[in-house]
KEFIKOL-683587 format. One record per residue (C-alpha): residue in one letter; x, y, z. Coordinates in pm, whole numbers, padded with zeros to 5 digits, always signed. Layout:
N
aXYZ...
***
This chain:
309
m+02124+00860+00303t+02205+00728+00650a+02134+00389+00804s+02101+00270+01205e+02136-00035+01374p+01829-00310+01330t+01503-00276+01517a+01170-00450+01474t+01145-00281+01175g+01479-00376+01029r+01731-00119+00971s+01613+00243+00947l+01727+00427+00644v+01666+00800+00620l+01638+00981+00287e+01667+01369+00294a+01680+01630+00016a+01551+02005-00044g+01303+02002+00268v+01178+01657+00208r+01262+01365+00442a+01153+00957+00416e+01223+00715+00664v+01213+00341+00556g+01276+00027+00738t+01414-00288+00565v+01151-00544+00723a+00860-00533+00485a+01039-00240+00315v+00791-00060+00532l+00754+00340+00451r+00782+00457+00851g+00759+00818+00787l+00746+01100+00509t+00760+01481+00588v+00739+01748+00320h+00861+02088+00449g+00825+01995+00794v+00450+01867+00738a+00423+01480+00820v+00208+01340+00532t+00225+00956+00645e+00140+00844+00996p+00492+00819+01170l+00576+00451+01295p+00798+00339+01591a+01097+00124+01487d+01077-00081+01793s+00767-00263+01719p+00600-00429+01397p+00385-00177+01196p+00052-00160+01339m-00228-00243+01121a+00026-00295+00845a+00096+00029+00817g+00347+00113+00557i+00427-00208+00445v+00474-00380+00084l+00206-00622-00021a+00360-00880-00255p+00297-01106-00472w-00059-01011-00399p-00208-00720-00189n-00513-00805+00050r-00679-01128+00083v-00719-01463-00057r-01008-01649+00070d-00915-01966+00271g-00546-01904+00143v-00670-02137-00143w-00656-02109-00495v-00605-02297-00819l-00301-02337-01055d-00357-02536-01381g-00620-02746-01203e-00448-02829-00909r-00573-02684-00556q-00307-02450-00391q-00281-02395-00004l-00106-02110+00139d-00021-02036+00486i-00316-01872+00683t-00197-01560+00802e-00520-01368+00897v-00621-01654+01151s-00968-01455+01267r-01082-01464+00947s-00905-01771+00794n-00754-01580+00498a-00395-01554+00340i-00348-01175+00369h-00111-00896+00222g+00117-01150+00032l+00457-01343+00153l+00706-01037+00259r+00554-00899+00565n+00796-01036+00788t+01100-01057+00541d+01422-00847+00581y+01496-00683+00249e+01847-00608+00137v+01956-00279+00045r+02071-00287-00349a+02109+00087-00418r+02133+00399-00219a+02189+00774-00242a+02100+01058-00016d+01751+01096-00197a+01672+00718-00305v+01682+00365-00179t+01617+00026-00351l+01543-00276-00143g+01501-00630-00282a+01379-00954-00168l+01338-01301-00315i+00991-01484-00284p+01100-01818-00300p+00884-02161-00364q+00657-02241-00019h+00327-02355+00065g+00082-02262-00199w+00344-02071-00387p+00531-02297-00632f+00745-01977-00792l+01072-01796-00747l+01051-01450-00811d+01262-01156-00744t+01118-00829-00629w+01233-00468-00521v+01102-00137-00431r+01271+00187-00500y+01168+00486-00289a+01278+00839-00468l+01223+01169-00286r+01066+01456-00522p+01045+01813-00433d+00672+01773-00317g+00660+01401-00212l+00782+01065-00269s+00753+00841-00580v+00770+00429-00517t+00831+00178-00778h+00769-00160-00757g+00951-00422-00967v+00958-00788-01018v+01116-01063-01220n+01000-01420-01252h+01288-01666-01203s+01029-01959-01250g+01053-02222-01521r+00675-02151-01572p+00439-01834-01603a+00355-01693-01258p+00061-01484-01134y+00155-01133-00994a+00004-00816-00812v+00143-00573-00603g+00020-00298-00332a+00136-00109-00053h-00006-00007+00289p+00035+00349+00379y-00151+00548+00627f-00199+00934+00530r-00241+01264+00722i-00164+01599+00675g+00058+01749+00960e-00113+01835+01270t-00446+01870+01131p-00692+01631+01318v-00768+01313+01075e-01158+01391+01167q-01110+01720+00982l-00995+01600+00661r-01216+01548+00368l-01166+01218+00122t-01185+01210-00243v-01166+00856-00427a-01147+00870-00807a-01322+00522-00861t-01611+00393-01049t-01680+00080-00855y-01649-00065-00526y-01650-00434-00402e-01922-00566-00157v-01726-00766+00098d-01859-01037+00327a-01799-01071+00691r-01467-01209+00635m-01369-00895+00410n-01381-01104+00114p-01529-00962-00201v-01857-01101-00316a-01974-00869-00583e-01839-00538-00782h-02063-00248-00797s-02093+00090-00958v-02055+00360-00708a-02315+00584-00892g-02572+00663-00640t-02444+00485-00356p-02253+00622-00033y-01933+00470-00177d-01954+00734-00452l-01639+00951-00303r-01527+01138-00656a-01672+01462-00506g-01534+01384-00191a-01677+01347+00192p-01561+01406+00550l-01367+01159+00677a-01542+01164+01011d-01842+01052+00838l-01699+00751+00692t-01644+00399+00801l-01478+00211+00539d-01253-00110+00479t-01365-00101+00108p-01169-00195-00198f-01238+00034-00496g-01193-00036-00866g-01220+00156-01195v-00922+00396-01104v-00743+00570-01399p-00415+00693-01405g-00382+01013-01218v-00523+01123-00862a-00692+00825-00724a-00728+00945-00386q-00676+01265-00199l-00692+01411+00166i-00798+01754+00193a-00764+02000+00495p-00991+02291+00608d-00720+02533+00459g-00674+02356+00114a-00387+02169+00167r-00394+01824+00037v-00227+01513+00002e-00277+01295-00325l-00204+00961-00405i-00117+00932-00766q-00133+00611-00921e+00030+00523-01290p-00097+00276-01552g-00155-00055-01411w-00270+00064-01085h-00662+00051-01140y-00761-00028-00773v-00726+00144-00412q-00843+00026-00061v-00946+00259+00178f-00954+00170+00555t-01059+00398+00821a-00921+00283+01128r-01080+00403+01456d-00811+00301+01690f-00503+00347+01519p-00225+00351+01786r-00028+00697+01849p+00169+00810+02127q-00067+01056+02245g-00365+00773+02242r-00571+00577+01980g-00762+00773+01712l-00885+00762+01364a-00633+00715+01076v-00704+00653+00722a-00490+00389+00499l-00504+00471+00110e-00349+00138-00041p-00236+00172-00414m-00310-00194-00565t-00249-00336-00894a-00520-00630-00812p-00811-00639-00595p-00871-00861-00300d-00890-01265-00382a-00723-01173-00729l-00563-01520-00731n-00902-01678-00791s-01061-01411-00982g-00779-01310-01190a-00864-00955-01191g-00583-00756-01214l-00325-01022-01223r-00049-01008-01445r+00088-01348-01591l+00473-01302-01588e+00622-01535-01831p+00983-01719-01746g+01235-01412-01713e+00988-01133-01767r+01041-00818-01563w+00792-00562-01469e+00787-00210-01288g+00482-00006-01172r+00491+00302-00972w+00257+00544-00751t+00363+00862-00599v+00255+01066-00307r+00228+01432-00349y+00199+01730-00086v+00030+02055-00189p+00044+02337+00070g-00301+02516+00161a-00374+02898+00176s-00216+02923+00537s+00130+02770+00396s+00155+02961+00099
***
């Protein structure tokens, strides 16, 4: 593994082994790029500017949004800082601008860690980490936490990768999502109801062309296994595999994702252990007792198509 001088995304850490290459930045533990045998399976990100549209960052101690940044702890109102000003929400946790420390490193793996100290609306001390480890067909990502507070702490985690399949235009890809429910959201992107996907345009279990989809949608009812995948015309695919405890995935189709050649369609498939506004609903939240430790993992797997075999 090699490391570079600091940039807007922190120090760049490059992992390489057996034809698989990942680049990680220490700010927000961002996944800046992943290629498998020369095929880009995530949108490559520049080092000299913040990740566009939260691309590749770690979302902890909650993913997605907290409505108005307000939640209640043991009957006491908590007010988080508003970080999505246009919608008056607290979004994507408390580590978006944190420079993680490197805690372990090897040619094919790196572990980054960051403390979440007590702050506005968050009276807990958590130690968190994320381990990126190459595998022959992609990357495994393990998130961990330990509660150093003197009281139980709520916790959820997610990530925000944008996927692609090499040079295949994203518009030509097909998306499947192995979810049984979706969340209806309001104009501020906060959930108002959970519905079955059956008989709705949100039933993507059989797949649909990405070009036909406009989504910024949380999905639930995800069982361990392939939560979502992109499929190219030649059969090549990128799979997002979620392990037990990861029952939610957010799908976001960004029509104006910035690339060097110009803006265009990109798709984020965001593994999550809890849905939006979980600090209020309690759905998917873990209750970490003092001293309790937890780890959970998701994986990216690339499967070549007929033209690559």
